[in-house]
C-alpha positions in Angstrom: -3.1 20.5 0.2 -0.5 23.3 0.6 -1.3 26.8 1.8 0.6 29.7 3.3 1.3 29.0 7.0 0.6 31.7 9.6 3.7 32.5 11.6 2.4 31.9 15.0 -0.5 29.3 14.8 -0.8 25.7 14.0 -4.1 24.0 13.5 -4.8 20.3 14.5 -4.1 18.0 11.5 -1.7 20.4 9.8 2.0 20.4 9.7 4.3 23.2 8.5 6.9 22.4 5.9 9.2 25.1 4.5 6.7 27.8 5.4 3.7 26.0 3.9 0.9 24.1 5.7 0.1 20.6 4.6 -3.3 19.3 5.6 -3.8 15.5 5.8 -7.0 13.6 5.1 -6.7 11.4 8.3 -4.5 9.8 10.8 -0.8 9.5 10.2 -0.3 6.3 12.1 -1.7 2.8 11.5 -1.1 0.0 14.0 -0.7 -3.4 12.5 -2.0 -5.0 15.7 -5.2 -2.8 15.7 -5.7 -3.2 12.0 -5.5 -7.0 12.2 -8.3 -6.9 14.8 -10.6 -5.4 12.1 -10.1 -8.3 9.7 -12.0 -9.8 8.2 -14.4 -6.9 8.0 -18.0 -7.1 9.1 -19.0 -7.9 5.4 -16.2 -10.6 5.2 -13.6 -8.7 3.2 -9.9 -9.7 3.8 -8.8 -6.0 3.5 -9.5 -2.8 5.2 -8.6 0.7 4.0 -6.7 2.6 6.9 -5.3 5.8 5.3 -5.8 8.0 2.3 -4.0 11.1 1.2 -3.8 12.5 -2.4 -3.5 9.5 -4.6 -2.1 7.2 -1.9 -4.4 4.7 -0.3 -3.1 2.3 2.4 -4.8 -1.0 3.3 -4.0 -4.0 5.3 -4.7 -7.3 3.4 -5.0 -10.7 5.1 -6.5 -13.3 2.9 -7.5 -16.6 4.5 -7.4 -19.9 2.4 -7.0 -18.4 -1.0 -6.5 -15.0 -2.6 -9.4 -14.0 -4.9 -8.3 -10.6 -5.9 -8.6 -9.2 -9.5 -6.3 -6.8 -11.2 -6.5 -3.2 -9.9 -6.7 0.1 -11.8 -3.7 1.7 -10.0 -0.1 0.7 -9.3 0.3 -1.1 -6.0 3.1 -2.0 -3.5 2.9 -4.7 -1.0 5.1 -4.7 2.1 4.7 -8.1 3.8 4.2 -7.7 7.6 4.0 -11.4 8.5 4.0 -14.8 6.9 5.4 -16.2 3.8 4.2 -17.7 0.5 4.4 -17.2 -3.3 3.5 -14.0 -5.2 2.3 -14.8 -8.7 2.6 -11.8 -11.1 1.9 -12.8 -14.7 4.2 -15.7 -15.4 6.6 -14.9 -12.5 6.4 -16.9 -9.2 8.2 -15.0 -6.4 8.8 -16.5 -3.0 8.2 -14.0 -0.3 8.5 -13.6 3.5 8.1 -11.1 6.2 9.6 -7.7 5.3 9.7 -8.2 1.6 8.6 -5.6 -1.0 6.4 -6.6 -3.9 5.0 -4.6 -6.9 2.1 -5.0 -9.3 1.6 -2.5 -12.0 -2.0 -1.3 -12.7 -3.9 -4.1 -14.7 -1.4 -6.8 -14.0 -2.9 -10.2 -13.0 -1.4 -11.1 -9.7 -2.2 -13.1 -6.5 -0.8 -14.7 -3.4 -0.5 -18.5 -3.3 0.7 -21.2 -0.8 0.8 -18.6 1.9 0.9 -19.3 5.6 -2.1 -18.9 7.9 -0.7 -15.8 9.5 0.1 -14.0 6.2 -0.8 -10.3 6.0 0.6 -7.4 4.1 0.4 -3.6 3.8 -1.0 -2.6 0.4 -0.2 0.9 -0.9 -2.2 2.0 -4.0 -0.9 5.2 -5.6 -0.9 7.2 -8.8 -3.5 7.7 -11.5 -6.0 5.3 -12.8 -4.2 3.1 -15.3 -0.9 3.4 -13.5 2.1 5.5 -14.0 4.3 5.3 -17.1 7.2 2.9 -16.7 10.7 4.4 -16.6 14.2 3.1 -16.2 15.9 4.9 -13.3 19.6 5.5 -13.5 20.2 2.8 -10.8 18.5 0.1 -13.0 20.5 0.9 -16.1 23.9 1.0 -14.5 24.5 4.6 -15.6 26.3 6.7 -13.1 
């Protein structure tokens, strides 16, 4: 949420940007170590939501044994924090390891397979229900 920032005051949870105040819904820092201690959740889920702002939702996901997720209604990014395995997205099988970036568009069937016991990943859901429209950025088309 943006609003006019007063010149001399700053409220907790707000940050000034170019003369505007931006209010965040929650914390701006998530510790991997602390988040891992919360998994699995009390009800046995292998993921936990840690941050939400606008359309962005950040979770930590650490499946054990097998990944049973279903397609999601929004686009999602995975940033692997530890471990390795295979990311299956449709008919693609992509080997991944710590530090890798993976993407699944809204509605795509995807899952992690053959992953190590220590596997975990940040999950960033964003955009509208149904996902964003695909586009070909200039860097992908080779146009300068």
